FIKOLZA-1660 file (N, C-alpha, C; in steps of 0.1 Angstrom, whole numbers, plus 5000, padded with zeros to 4 digits):
% residues 255
   i   px   py   pz ch aa at
   1 4782 4838 5007  A  M  N
   1 4784 4845 5019  A  M CA
   1 4782 4856 5017  A  M  C
   2 4781 4868 5024  A  S  N
   2 4782 4885 5027  A  S CA
   2 4792 4887 5043  A  S  C
   3 4798 4894 5041  A  T  N
   3 4805 4903 5053  A  T CA
   3 4799 4915 5052  A  T  C
   4 4793 4918 5069  A  S  N
   4 4787 4934 5068  A  S CA
   4 4798 4941 5075  A  S  C
   5 4806 4953 5071  A  L  N
   5 4820 4959 5075  A  L CA
   5 4810 4973 5079  A  L  C
   6 4816 4976 5087  A  D  N
   6 4812 4985 5097  A  D CA
   6 4823 4999 5097  A  D  C
   7 4826 5003 5088  A  P  N
   7 4837 5014 5085  A  P CA
   7 4838 5024 5096  A  P  C
   8 4822 5028 5097  A  S  N
   8 4823 5041 5105  A  S CA
   8 4826 5043 5119  A  S  C
   9 4827 5034 5123  A  R  N
   9 4836 5035 5134  A  R CA
   9 4850 5038 5134  A  R  C
  10 4857 5040 5124  A  H  N
  10 4869 5044 5123  A  H CA
  10 4871 5057 5116  A  H  C
  11 4860 5064 5114  A  E  N
  11 4860 5079 5113  A  E CA
  11 4870 5079 5097  A  E  C
  12 4866 5071 5087  A  P  N
  12 4871 5069 5074  A  P CA
  12 4865 5078 5065  A  P  C
  13 4864 5097 5073  A  L  N
  13 4867 5105 5059  A  L CA
  13 4879 5112 5063  A  L  C
  14 4879 5123 5058  A  P  N
  14 4892 5128 5055  A  P CA
  14 4895 5137 5068  A  P  C
  15 4908 5133 5066  A  Q  N
  15 4918 5139 5081  A  Q CA
  15 4930 5144 5075  A  Q  C
  16 4935 5156 5089  A  P  N
  16 4948 5164 5088  A  P CA
  16 4960 5151 5086  A  P  C
  17 4964 5161 5073  A  P  N
  17 4977 5157 5061  A  P CA
  17 4991 5151 5071  A  P  C
  18 4993 5145 5066  A  A  N
  18 5005 5138 5076  A  A CA
  18 5015 5146 5081  A  A  C
  19 5019 5143 5093  A  G  N
  19 5027 5155 5099  A  G CA
  19 5020 5160 5108  A  G  C
  20 5006 5166 5103  A  A  N
  20 4999 5173 5109  A  A CA
  20 4994 5170 5125  A  A  C
  21 4996 5179 5135  A  G  N
  21 4990 5174 5148  A  G CA
  21 4978 5167 5149  A  G  C
  22 4982 5153 5157  A  G  N
  22 4969 5150 5158  A  G CA
  22 4966 5142 5144  A  G  C
  23 4975 5137 5136  A  G  N
  23 4972 5132 5126  A  G CA
  23 4964 5122 5124  A  G  C
  24 4958 5111 5115  A  H  N
  24 4949 5098 5111  A  H CA
  24 4960 5087 5110  A  H  C
  25 4958 5074 5118  A  V  N
  25 4970 5064 5110  A  V CA
  25 4974 5062 5095  A  V  C
  26 4963 5062 5090  A  L  N
  26 4959 5061 5074  A  L CA
  26 4970 5078 5069  A  L  C
  27 4973 5082 5074  A  D  N
  27 4986 5096 5072  A  D CA
  27 4997 5089 5067  A  D  C
  28 5002 5079 5075  A  N  N
  28 5014 5075 5075  A  N CA
  28 5013 5056 5077  A  N  C
  29 5004 5049 5071  A  P  N
  29 5001 5037 5070  A  P CA
  29 5015 5026 5075  A  P  C
  30 5023 5029 5062  A  A  N
  30 5033 5024 5061  A  A CA
  30 5043 5018 5077  A  A  C
  31 5043 5032 5080  A  W  N
  31 5051 5030 5098  A  W CA
  31 5047 5022 5103  A  W  C
  32 5031 5027 5102  A  A  N
  32 5021 5021 5114  A  A CA
  32 5022 5003 5111  A  A  C
  33 5025 5000 5101  A  A  N
  33 5020 4982 5093  A  A CA
  33 5039 4977 5100  A  A  C
  34 5046 4985 5093  A  M  N
  34 5061 4985 5099  A  M CA
  34 5061 4977 5110  A  M  C
  35 5058 4988 5124  A  N  N
  35 5057 4987 5139  A  N CA
  35 5047 4974 5143  A  N  C
  36 5040 4969 5135  A  G  N
  36 5030 4964 5138  A  G CA
  36 5030 4951 5135  A  G  C
  37 5020 4945 5126  A  P  N
  37 5022 4933 5121  A  P CA
  37 5032 4926 5112  A  P  C
  38 5041 4935 5107  A  H  N
  38 5050 4937 5095  A  H CA
  38 5062 4940 5102  A  H  C
  39 5062 4939 5114  A  R  N
  39 5079 4941 5117  A  R CA
  39 5090 4932 5117  A  R  C
  40 5084 4917 5114  A  H  N
  40 5094 4912 5107  A  H CA
  40 5095 4911 5096  A  H  C
  41 5090 4919 5087  A  L  N
  41 5099 4922 5074  A  L CA
  41 5102 4934 5064  A  L  C
  42 5104 4943 5079  A  A  N
  42 5110 4955 5079  A  A CA
  42 5125 4953 5082  A  A  C
  43 5131 4964 5080  A  E  N
  43 5144 4970 5092  A  E CA
  43 5141 4986 5093  A  E  C
  44 5145 4989 5105  A  F  N
  44 5148 5002 5109  A  F CA
  44 5161 5009 5107  A  F  C
  45 5165 5022 5110  A  V  N
  45 5175 5026 5114  A  V CA
  45 5165 5040 5119  A  V  C
  46 5171 5038 5134  A  G  N
  46 5161 5052 5142  A  G CA
  46 5149 5053 5140  A  G  C
  47 5142 5064 5132  A  R  N
  47 5129 5069 5130  A  R CA
  47 5127 5066 5115  A  R  C
  48 5133 5058 5109  A  A  N
  48 5133 5053 5095  A  A CA
  48 5130 5040 5093  A  A  C
  49 5120 5035 5082  A  G  N
  49 5118 5022 5081  A  G CA
  49 5120 5017 5071  A  G  C
  50 5120 5004 5065  A  R  N
  50 5116 5002 5049  A  R CA
  50 5112 4986 5049  A  R  C
  51 5110 4987 5042  A  Y  N
  51 5105 4970 5041  A  Y CA
  51 5121 4962 5034  A  Y  C
  52 5118 4945 5037  A  L  N
  52 5131 4941 5028  A  L CA
  52 5130 4941 5015  A  L  C
  53 5138 4943 5010  A  S  N
  53 5146 4950 4991  A  S CA
  53 5136 4933 4985  A  S  C
  54 5131 4918 4988  A  D  N
  54 5126 4918 4981  A  D CA
  54 5108 4918 4987  A  D  C
  55 5107 4922 4995  A  V  N
  55 5092 4922 4997  A  V CA
  55 5082 4936 4995  A  V  C
  56 5091 4950 5001  A  S  N
  56 5081 4959 4990  A  S CA
  56 5092 4967 4990  A  S  C
  57 5092 4978 4977  A  P  N
  57 5104 4990 4980  A  P CA
  57 5100 5003 4984  A  P  C
  58 5090 5002 4993  A  F  N
  58 5085 5012 5003  A  F CA
  58 5090 5018 5013  A  F  C
  59 5097 5027 5014  A  V  N
  59 5108 5031 5027  A  V CA
  59 5096 5044 5038  A  V  C
  60 5094 5047 5049  A  T  N
  60 5089 5057 5055  A  T CA
  60 5098 5063 5066  A  T  C
  61 5090 5074 5068  A  L  N
  61 5096 5082 5082  A  L CA
  61 5086 5081 5094  A  L  C
  62 5091 5081 5104  A  A  N
  62 5078 5080 5114  A  A CA
  62 5069 5096 5115  A  A  C
  63 5079 5106 5109  A  D  N
  63 5075 5120 5110  A  D CA
  63 5082 5125 5098  A  D  C
  64 5074 5132 5086  A  F  N
  64 5082 5133 5075  A  F CA
  64 5085 5148 5078  A  F  C
  65 5080 5156 5085  A  D  N
  65 5090 5172 5085  A  D CA
  65 5100 5169 5103  A  D  C
  66 5104 5153 5103  A  D  N
  66 5118 5155 5117  A  D CA
  66 5129 5155 5106  A  D  C
  67 5137 5163 5108  A  P  N
  67 5151 5164 5099  A  P CA
  67 5162 5149 5105  A  P  C
  68 5158 5149 5117  A  A  N
  68 5167 5136 5126  A  A CA
  68 5161 5124 5116  A  A  C
  69 5146 5126 5112  A  A  N
  69 5140 5108 5106  A  A CA
  69 5148 5106 5092  A  A  C
  70 5149 5122 5087  A  W  N
  70 5160 5121 5071  A  W CA
  70 5172 5120 5074  A  W  C
  71 5179 5119 5084  A  A  N
  71 5190 5117 5085  A  A CA
  71 5190 5102 5086  A  A  C
  72 5181 5095 5095  A  D  N
  72 5180 5080 5096  A  D CA
  72 5177 5076 5082  A  D  C
  73 5170 5080 5075  A  V  N
  73 5162 5074 5066  A  V CA
  73 5176 5074 5054  A  V  C
  74 5184 5080 5054  A  A  N
  74 5199 5084 5046  A  A CA
  74 5208 5075 5051  A  A  C
  75 5210 5068 5064  A  E  N
  75 5216 5059 5065  A  E CA
  75 5214 5047 5067  A  E  C
  76 5198 5048 5064  A  L  N
  76 5191 5033 5064  A  L CA
  76 5199 5029 5053  A  L  C
  77 5194 5038 5037  A  V  N
  77 5194 5038 5026  A  V CA
  77 5203 5037 5015  A  V  C
  78 5213 5043 5025  A  G  N
  78 5221 5049 5020  A  G CA
  78 5229 5062 5008  A  G  C
  79 5237 5064 5008  A  A  N
  79 5240 5077 4998  A  A CA
  79 5243 5077 4984  A  A  C
  80 5237 5082 4978  A  G  N
  80 5232 5083 4962  A  G CA
  80 5226 5072 4956  A  G  C
  81 5221 5068 4968  A  N  N
  81 5207 5058 4964  A  N CA
  81 5194 5055 4964  A  N  C
  82 5184 5055 4957  A  T  N
  82 5172 5058 4957  A  T CA
  82 5159 5049 4964  A  T  C
  83 5155 5053 4965  A  F  N
  83 5140 5046 4974  A  F CA
  83 5129 5052 4968  A  F  C
  84 5114 5044 4973  A  T  N
  84 5102 5052 4968  A  T CA
  84 5090 5054 4985  A  T  C
  85 5087 5066 4985  A  V  N
  85 5078 5073 4998  A  V CA
  85 5064 5075 4992  A  V  C
  86 5057 5078 5000  A  A  N
  86 5044 5082 4998  A  A CA
  86 5040 5088 5011  A  A  C
  87 5033 5098 5000  A  G  N
  87 5028 5110 5015  A  G CA
  87 5037 5118 5013  A  G  C
  88 5045 5125 5007  A  V  N
  88 5056 5135 5010  A  V CA
  88 5053 5146 5001  A  V  C
  89 5052 5156 5001  A  A  N
  89 5050 5167 4994  A  A CA
  89 5065 5173 4989  A  A  C
  90 5065 5176 5000  A  E  N
  90 5077 5182 4995  A  E CA
  90 5095 5177 5001  A  E  C
  91 5103 5181 4991  A  L  N
  91 5117 5171 4996  A  L CA
  91 5125 5184 5003  A  L  C
  92 5130 5174 5020  A  P  N
  92 5141 5190 5024  A  P CA
  92 5150 5196 5016  A  P  C
  93 5158 5201 5021  A  E  N
  93 5168 5210 5014  A  E CA
  93 5178 5200 5009  A  E  C
  94 5184 5204 4998  A  G  N
  94 5195 5191 4995  A  G CA
  94 5190 5178 4991  A  G  C
  95 5179 5173 4990  A  W  N
  95 5173 5164 4985  A  W CA
  95 5168 5162 4973  A  W  C
  96 5170 5155 4966  A  T  N
  96 5162 5154 4949  A  T CA
  96 5155 5140 4949  A  T  C
  97 5149 5139 4940  A  G  N
  97 5142 5128 4928  A  G CA
  97 5134 5130 4918  A  G  C
  98 5122 5120 4917  A  G  N
  98 5120 5121 4904  A  G CA
  98 5104 5127 4905  A  G  C
  99 5099 5132 4898  A  D  N
  99 5085 5138 4899  A  D CA
  99 5072 5132 4907  A  D  C
 100 5068 5136 4913  A  A  N
 100 5056 5134 4925  A  A CA
 100 5048 5128 4910  A  A  C
 101 5044 5117 4916  A  I  N
 101 5033 5113 4908  A  I CA
 101 5019 5112 4921  A  I  C
 102 5010 5122 4917  A  P  N
 102 4995 5122 4921  A  P CA
 102 4986 5107 4926  A  P  C
 103 4986 5106 4936  A  G  N
 103 4977 5095 4944  A  G CA
 103 4965 5099 4950  A  G  C
 104 4955 5090 4951  A  V  N
 104 4945 5091 4962  A  V CA
 104 4944 5077 4968  A  V  C
 105 4940 5079 4981  A  Q  N
 105 4936 5068 4990  A  Q CA
 105 4921 5069 4992  A  Q  C
 106 4915 5058 4993  A  L  N
 106 4900 5058 4993  A  L CA
 106 4900 5046 5006  A  L  C
 107 4888 5049 5010  A  V  N
 107 4885 5041 5023  A  V CA
 107 4872 5033 5021  A  V  C
 108 4866 5022 5024  A  A  N
 108 4852 5014 5022  A  A CA
 108 4845 5020 5034  A  A  C
 109 4834 5027 5031  A  T  N
 109 4823 5031 5038  A  T CA
 109 4810 5022 5035  A  T  C
 110 4811 5016 5021  A  T  N
 110 4793 5009 5019  A  T CA
 110 4798 4993 5010  A  T  C
 111 4812 4996 5008  A  L  N
 111 4817 4982 5006  A  L CA
 111 4808 4968 5012  A  L  C
 112 4806 4960 5000  A  R  N
 112 4799 4948 5006  A  R CA
 112 4810 4939 5001  A  R  C
 113 4816 4933 5016  A  G  N
 113 4823 4916 5017  A  G CA
 113 4817 4907 5011  A  G  C
 114 4824 4901 5003  A  E  N
 114 4816 4885 4997  A  E CA
 114 4826 4876 4998  A  E  C
 115 4826 4864 4999  A  L  N
 115 4831 4851 4995  A  L CA
 115 4826 4849 4984  A  L  C
 116 4841 4850 4974  A  D  N
 116 4837 4838 4964  A  D CA
 116 4840 4825 4960  A  D  C
 117 4835 4817 4955  A  P  N
 117 4835 4803 4957  A  P CA
 117 4844 4802 4947  A  P  C
 118 4852 4805 4937  A  Q  N
 118 4858 4805 4928  A  Q CA
 118 4873 4811 4932  A  Q  C
 119 4876 4817 4945  A  A  N
 119 4885 4826 4946  A  A CA
 119 4893 4813 4954  A  A  C
 120 4906 4808 4949  A  V  N
 120 4917 4800 4957  A  V CA
 120 4927 4810 4970  A  V  C
 121 4933 4805 4974  A  R  N
 121 4942 4812 4984  A  R CA
 121 4956 4812 4974  A  R  C
 122 4964 4822 4971  A  L  N
 122 4977 4817 4964  A  L CA
 122 4988 4821 4976  A  L  C
 123 5003 4813 4975  A  G  N
 123 5017 4814 4986  A  G CA
 123 5023 4815 4978  A  G  C
 124 5033 4811 4977  A  A  N
 124 5050 4807 4974  A  A CA
 124 5053 4797 4964  A  A  C
 125 5042 4791 4964  A  E  N
 125 5049 4781 4952  A  E CA
 125 5037 4791 4936  A  E  C
 126 5030 4799 4942  A  D  N
 126 5021 4806 4929  A  D CA
 126 5028 4825 4927  A  D  C
 127 5039 4822 4934  A  V  N
 127 5043 4832 4932  A  V CA
 127 5052 4839 4922  A  V  C
 128 5060 4828 4907  A  P  N
 128 5060 4827 4897  A  P CA
 128 5049 4835 4888  A  P  C
 129 5033 4831 4889  A  E  N
 129 5025 4830 4880  A  E CA
 129 5017 4847 4883  A  E  C
 130 5021 4848 4897  A  M  N
 130 5017 4865 4902  A  M CA
 130 5026 4872 4897  A  M  C
 131 5038 4869 4898  A  L  N
 131 5045 4879 4890  A  L CA
 131 5045 4879 4877  A  L  C
 132 5042 4869 4869  A  D  N
 132 5038 4874 4855  A  D CA
 132 5024 4882 4849  A  D  C
 133 5015 4875 4861  A  L  N
 133 5005 4887 4860  A  L CA
 133 5007 4896 4864  A  L  C
 134 5014 4903 4873  A  V  N
 134 5016 4916 4872  A  V CA
 134 5025 4925 4864  A  V  C
 135 5027 4920 4861  A  E  N
 135 5039 4923 4846  A  E CA
 135 5032 4926 4838  A  E  C
 136 5022 4918 4834  A  R  N
 136 5012 4920 4822  A  R CA
 136 5003 4931 4823  A  R  C
 137 5001 4933 4837  A  T  N
 137 4987 4945 4840  A  T CA
 137 4994 4952 4852  A  T  C
 138 5006 4954 4852  A  R  N
 138 5008 4968 4864  A  R CA
 138 4998 4973 4872  A  R  C
 139 4998 4967 4883  A  P  N
 139 4985 4975 4889  A  P CA
 139 4992 4980 4902  A  P  C
 140 5007 4978 4903  A  G  N
 140 5014 4984 4913  A  G CA
 140 5027 4975 4918  A  G  C
 141 5041 4982 4928  A  P  N
 141 5049 4973 4934  A  P CA
 141 5043 4958 4936  A  P  C
 142 5053 4946 4931  A  F  N
 142 5046 4936 4937  A  F CA
 142 5057 4928 4935  A  F  C
 143 5069 4921 4945  A  L  N
 143 5076 4916 4947  A  L CA
 143 5077 4901 4949  A  L  C
 144 5086 4893 4946  A  P  N
 144 5086 4876 4951  A  P CA
 144 5082 4875 4967  A  P  C
 145 5082 4884 4978  A  R  N
 145 5079 4880 4989  A  R CA
 145 5065 4890 4994  A  R  C
 146 5062 4894 4984  A  T  N
 146 5047 4907 4989  A  T CA
 146 5037 4898 4994  A  T  C
 147 5036 4885 4986  A  V  N
 147 5031 4873 4994  A  V CA
 147 5027 4872 5007  A  V  C
 148 5039 4877 5013  A  E  N
 148 5039 4872 5027  A  E CA
 148 5035 4883 5037  A  E  C
 149 5030 4898 5030  A  M  N
 149 5021 4911 5039  A  M CA
 149 5011 4907 5042  A  M  C
 150 5003 4899 5029  A  G  N
 150 4990 4897 5037  A  G CA
 150 4980 4878 5031  A  G  C
 151 4968 4881 5033  A  A  N
 151 4964 4866 5023  A  A CA
 151 4960 4872 5006  A  A  C
 152 4969 4866 5000  A  Y  N
 152 4964 4871 4987  A  Y CA
 152 4958 4859 4976  A  Y  C
 153 4943 4865 4969  A  Y  N
 153 4934 4852 4963  A  Y CA
 153 4937 4854 4947  A  Y  C
 154 4933 4844 4939  A  G  N
 154 4930 4840 4929  A  G CA
 154 4920 4838 4921  A  G  C
 155 4917 4841 4913  A  I  N
 155 4906 4831 4904  A  I CA
 155 4916 4825 4893  A  I  C
 156 4915 4812 4889  A  R  N
 156 4923 4805 4878  A  R CA
 156 4910 4800 4865  A  R  C
 157 4914 4805 4851  A  R  N
 157 4908 4796 4845  A  R CA
 157 4916 4787 4835  A  R  C
 158 4912 4775 4833  A  E  N
 158 4917 4760 4830  A  E CA
 158 4933 4760 4834  A  E  C
 159 4932 4764 4847  A  G  N
 159 4944 4762 4852  A  G CA
 159 4952 4776 4859  A  G  C
 160 4951 4783 4846  A  A  N
 160 4958 4798 4845  A  A CA
 160 4955 4805 4857  A  A  C
 161 4964 4813 4864  A  L  N
 161 4959 4829 4870  A  L CA
 161 4956 4838 4859  A  L  C
 162 4942 4845 4866  A  V  N
 162 4942 4848 4854  A  V CA
 162 4936 4863 4861  A  V  C
 163 4931 4863 4874  A  A  N
 163 4926 4872 4881  A  A CA
 163 4932 4874 4896  A  A  C
 164 4937 4882 4902  A  M  N
 164 4942 4884 4920  A  M CA
 164 4940 4893 4925  A  M  C
 165 4944 4895 4937  A  A  N
 165 4941 4909 4946  A  A CA
 165 4948 4903 4963  A  A  C
 166 4949 4911 4972  A  G  N
 166 4954 4906 4981  A  G CA
 166 4955 4917 4989  A  G  C
 167 4959 4916 5003  A  E  N
 167 4963 4926 5014  A  E CA
 167 4982 4933 5016  A  E  C
 168 4981 4939 5017  A  R  N
 168 4995 4948 5023  A  R CA
 168 4994 4955 5034  A  R  C
 169 4994 4969 5030  A  L  N
 169 4996 4975 5045  A  L CA
 169 4985 4975 5055  A  L  C
 170 4989 4966 5066  A  R  N
 170 4983 4967 5079  A  R CA
 170 4983 4977 5088  A  R  C
 171 4978 4990 5092  A  P  N
 171 4979 4994 5103  A  P CA
 171 4967 4994 5109  A  P  C
 172 4967 4995 5121  A  P  N
 172 4958 4992 5136  A  P CA
 172 4943 4992 5129  A  P  C
 173 4938 4982 5130  A  G  N
 173 4928 4988 5123  A  G CA
 173 4921 4989 5109  A  G  C
 174 4931 4985 5103  A  W  N
 174 4926 4988 5088  A  W CA
 174 4936 4978 5081  A  W  C
 175 4930 4977 5066  A  T  N
 175 4939 4970 5057  A  T CA
 175 4937 4975 5046  A  T  C
 176 4951 4975 5038  A  E  N
 176 4949 4981 5024  A  E CA
 176 4944 4965 5013  A  E  C
 177 4937 4972 5006  A  I  N
 177 4936 4957 4993  A  I CA
 177 4948 4964 4986  A  I  C
 178 4954 4953 4976  A  S  N
 178 4964 4958 4969  A  S CA
 178 4967 4943 4958  A  S  C
 179 4974 4949 4945  A  A  N
 179 4980 4941 4936  A  A CA
 179 4960 4937 4927  A  A  C
 180 4957 4943 4926  A  V  N
 180 4942 4940 4917  A  V CA
 180 4943 4941 4902  A  V  C
 181 4941 4929 4903  A  C  N
 181 4949 4927 4883  A  C CA
 181 4942 4915 4880  A  C  C
 182 4937 4918 4867  A  T  N
 182 4928 4912 4859  A  T CA
 182 4934 4909 4846  A  T  C
 183 4945 4895 4841  A  D  N
 183 4947 4895 4824  A  D CA
 183 4936 4904 4813  A  D  C
 184 4943 4909 4808  A  P  N
 184 4938 4917 4797  A  P CA
 184 4923 4907 4789  A  P  C
 185 4928 4892 4792  A  A  N
 185 4917 4890 4778  A  A CA
 185 4905 4881 4789  A  A  C
 186 4903 4887 4801  A  Y  N
 186 4893 4885 4807  A  Y CA
 186 4891 4897 4815  A  Y  C
 187 4893 4908 4814  A  R  N
 187 4886 4920 4817  A  R CA
 187 4869 4922 4809  A  R  C
 188 4863 4926 4819  A  G  N
 188 4853 4928 4818  A  G CA
 188 4836 4918 4821  A  G  C
 189 4847 4912 4830  A  Q  N
 189 4838 4901 4835  A  Q CA
 189 4836 4902 4847  A  Q  C
 190 4838 4910 4855  A  G  N
 190 4835 4915 4870  A  G CA
 190 4847 4909 4879  A  G  C
 191 4854 4902 4872  A  L  N
 191 4870 4896 4885  A  L CA
 191 4870 4904 4893  A  L  C
 192 4874 4914 4894  A  A  N
 192 4881 4924 4898  A  A CA
 192 4874 4931 4909  A  A  C
 193 4863 4935 4910  A  T  N
 193 4853 4934 4919  A  T CA
 193 4849 4922 4929  A  T  C
 194 4845 4912 4924  A  R  N
 194 4847 4900 4925  A  R CA
 194 4857 4894 4940  A  R  C
 195 4872 4895 4930  A  M  N
 195 4885 4896 4937  A  M CA
 195 4882 4908 4951  A  M  C
 196 4879 4922 4950  A  I  N
 196 4881 4928 4960  A  I CA
 196 4868 4928 4970  A  I  C
 197 4859 4922 4966  A  R  N
 197 4847 4918 4975  A  R CA
 197 4853 4907 4982  A  R  C
 198 4860 4891 4982  A  H  N
 198 4863 4883 4987  A  H CA
 198 4878 4885 4994  A  H  C
 199 4884 4892 4992  A  V  N
 199 4896 4898 5001  A  V CA
 199 4888 4909 5008  A  V  C
 200 4879 4918 5008  A  A  N
 200 4870 4923 5017  A  A CA
 200 4865 4915 5029  A  A  C
 201 4856 4906 5026  A  A  N
 201 4850 4898 5033  A  A CA
 201 4859 4893 5045  A  A  C
 202 4875 4889 5043  A  G  N
 202 4888 4884 5052  A  G CA
 202 4889 4898 5061  A  G  C
 203 4893 4906 5052  A  I  N
 203 4894 4920 5058  A  I CA
 203 4881 4923 5077  A  I  C
 204 4872 4921 5068  A  G  N
 204 4858 4926 5078  A  G CA
 204 4860 4914 5087  A  G  C
 205 4858 4904 5084  A  A  N
 205 4861 4894 5097  A  A CA
 205 4865 4892 5110  A  A  C
 206 4881 4899 5101  A  R  N
 206 4886 4900 5121  A  R CA
 206 4886 4916 5121  A  R  C
 207 4878 4924 5116  A  G  N
 207 4872 4936 5125  A  G CA
 207 4878 4950 5117  A  G  C
 208 4886 4948 5112  A  D  N
 208 4892 4955 5098  A  D CA
 208 4883 4964 5090  A  D  C
 209 4887 4975 5086  A  T  N
 209 4884 4982 5077  A  T CA
 209 4895 4980 5065  A  T  C
 210 4888 4979 5052  A  P  N
 210 4891 4984 5040  A  P CA
 210 4894 4992 5035  A  P  C
 211 4908 4999 5028  A  F  N
 211 4916 5007 5022  A  F CA
 211 4924 5004 5012  A  F  C
 212 4924 5018 5003  A  L  N
 212 4934 5011 4987  A  L CA
 212 4939 5024 4983  A  L  C
 213 4951 5025 4979  A  H  N
 213 4956 5035 4974  A  H CA
 213 4956 5035 4952  A  H  C
 214 4957 5044 4946  A  A  N
 214 4951 5041 4931  A  A CA
 214 4963 5053 4927  A  A  C
 215 4968 5054 4917  A  A  N
 215 4972 5067 4904  A  A CA
 215 4963 5075 4904  A  A  C
 216 4964 5090 4909  A  A  N
 216 4952 5093 4904  A  A CA
 216 4946 5097 4889  A  A  C
 217 4954 5092 4879  A  A  N
 217 4956 5092 4867  A  A CA
 217 4946 5081 4861  A  A  C
 218 4947 5067 4873  A  N  N
 218 4938 5057 4864  A  N CA
 218 4926 5059 4871  A  N  C
 219 4916 5068 4862  A  T  N
 219 4906 5072 4871  A  T CA
 219 4899 5060 4862  A  T  C
 220 4895 5049 4856  A  S  N
 220 4886 5038 4854  A  S CA
 220 4890 5028 4867  A  S  C
 221 4900 5028 4872  A  A  N
 221 4902 5019 4885  A  A CA
 221 4898 5029 4896  A  A  C
 222 4895 5041 4899  A  V  N
 222 4892 5047 4910  A  V CA
 222 4874 5046 4908  A  V  C
 223 4869 5049 4897  A  K  N
 223 4853 5047 4891  A  K CA
 223 4848 5035 4897  A  K  C
 224 4858 5025 4893  A  L  N
 224 4851 5012 4898  A  L CA
 224 4854 5012 4914  A  L  C
 225 4867 5013 4921  A  Y  N
 225 4861 5019 4935  A  Y CA
 225 4855 5021 4942  A  Y  C
 226 4851 5033 4937  A  E  N
 226 4838 5042 4938  A  E CA
 226 4826 5041 4939  A  E  C
 227 4825 5030 4930  A  S  N
 227 4809 5024 4921  A  S CA
 227 4805 5011 4931  A  S  C
 228 4814 5003 4944  A  I  N
 228 4810 4993 4951  A  I CA
 228 4817 5001 4964  A  I  C
 229 4818 5008 4968  A  G  N
 229 4814 5012 4977  A  G CA
 229 4829 5021 4986  A  G  C
 230 4837 5017 4980  A  F  N
 230 4849 5028 4986  A  F CA
 230 4848 5050 4987  A  F  C
 231 4855 5055 4991  A  A  N
 231 4851 5068 4992  A  A CA
 231 4868 5073 4995  A  A  C
 232 4869 5086 4986  A  L  N
 232 4879 5094 4991  A  L CA
 232 4884 5099 4997  A  L  C
 233 4893 5095 5005  A  R  N
 233 4894 5103 5023  A  R CA
 233 4903 5113 5023  A  R  C
 234 4918 5110 5011  A  R  N
 234 4929 5122 5006  A  R CA
 234 4933 5117 4996  A  R  C
 235 4941 5127 4987  A  T  N
 235 4948 5128 4982  A  T CA
 235 4964 5128 4987  A  T  C
 236 4972 5124 4976  A  T  N
 236 4986 5116 4980  A  T CA
 236 4993 5118 4970  A  T  C
 237 5006 5115 4973  A  V  N
 237 5019 5111 4961  A  V CA
 237 5027 5101 4961  A  V  C
 238 5031 5097 4952  A  F  N
 238 5041 5087 4947  A  F CA
 238 5054 5091 4950  A  F  C
 239 5067 5091 4952  A  R  N
 239 5080 5095 4947  A  R CA
 239 5091 5090 4951  A  R  C
 240 5101 5094 4941  A  L  N
 240 5114 5083 4935  A  L CA
 240 5125 5095 4944  A  L  C
 241 5126 5087 4954  A  V  N
 241 5140 5101 4961  A  V CA
 241 5151 5094 4961  A  V  C
 242 5161 5105 4959  A  R  N
 242 5174 5099 4959  A  R CA
 242 5179 5106 4970  A  R  C
 243 5190 5094 4981  A  V  N
 243 5197 5103 4993  A  V CA
 243 5208 5108 4986  A  V  C
 244 5207 5120 4993  A  P  N
 244 5225 5133 4987  A  P CA
 244 5234 5122 4992  A  P  C
 245 5245 5129 4982  A  D  N
 245 5256 5123 4983  A  D CA
 245 5270 5132 4988  A  D  C
 246 5273 5139 5002  A  P  N
 246 5277 5127 5014  A  P CA
 246 5261 5129 5018  A  P  C
 247 5261 5121 5025  A  I  N
 247 5246 5121 5033  A  I CA
 247 5247 5128 5045  A  I  C
 248 5234 5138 5047  A  P  N
 248 5236 5145 5056  A  P CA
 248 5237 5145 5066  A  P  C
 249 5236 5154 5078  A  T  N
 249 5247 5155 5093  A  T CA
 249 5232 5159 5099  A  T  C
 250 5226 5146 5110  A  S  N
 250 5217 5144 5118  A  S CA
 250 5216 5156 5126  A  S  C
 251 5212 5162 5127  A  P  N
 251 5207 5176 5140  A  P CA
 251 5215 5172 5153  A  P  C
 252 5211 5157 5155  A  L  N
 252 5219 5152 5169  A  L CA
 252 5232 5151 5169  A  L  C
 253 5238 5149 5155  A  D  N
 253 5251 5151 5153  A  D CA
 253 5261 5157 5156  A  D  C
 254 5249 5171 5155  A  A  N
 254 5259 5192 5156  A  A CA
 254 5258 5190 5167  A  A  C
 255 5252 5181 5184  A  R  N
 255 5251 5188 5196  A  R CA
 255 5266 5193 5199  A  R  C
% end
């Protein structure tokens, strides 16, 4: 069974960068997801939000150019603590962090969603195996409750989980495919492509368009995604940020 996707209605081509007037929802998908389907998995202080600590490490702001939002995220995370944020090219004065890791955001343009008869839905009881597979393959952040962010599927061989993929961020009209990974012993069999197509079929069935993120340096993964129907929408960065100590004063507090 195949599912036809129509991403063209979502204008999945390059859009203004985050913070620019009239920006696209995919410029800050974590904020849109936290304020939508994932609100029960997130917590907020003003214009800053983060996923619960066992769901996802991502933190975001409503507007990366708003000093008050940075004061909110400082209060949310706490002085001296660190957090991960995507899409912030430059940090405000006084803020520090690790080197920015270049990334890419790709959207489905010609991807064919197709249900896989061997794919099985994964749930809480499968989390230990999922965490083990992630530890061995390093597809990106995956925590004990990440599975609650969306539908995750896997393929088993002799009872063992050898490949998986699932849904992470869900801004309006879009769903991110994430945790695409295959046990090294089973690579080269097309399992990653099958997992992506299976997850995409479910996304397309509810009218959303798939998108995903990858480290720019992971050229083999990017080439795979492009070969099956994804196109580059924008470049981005992933950054570990440290909250200043003491916490900066909000402009609103200074009035």
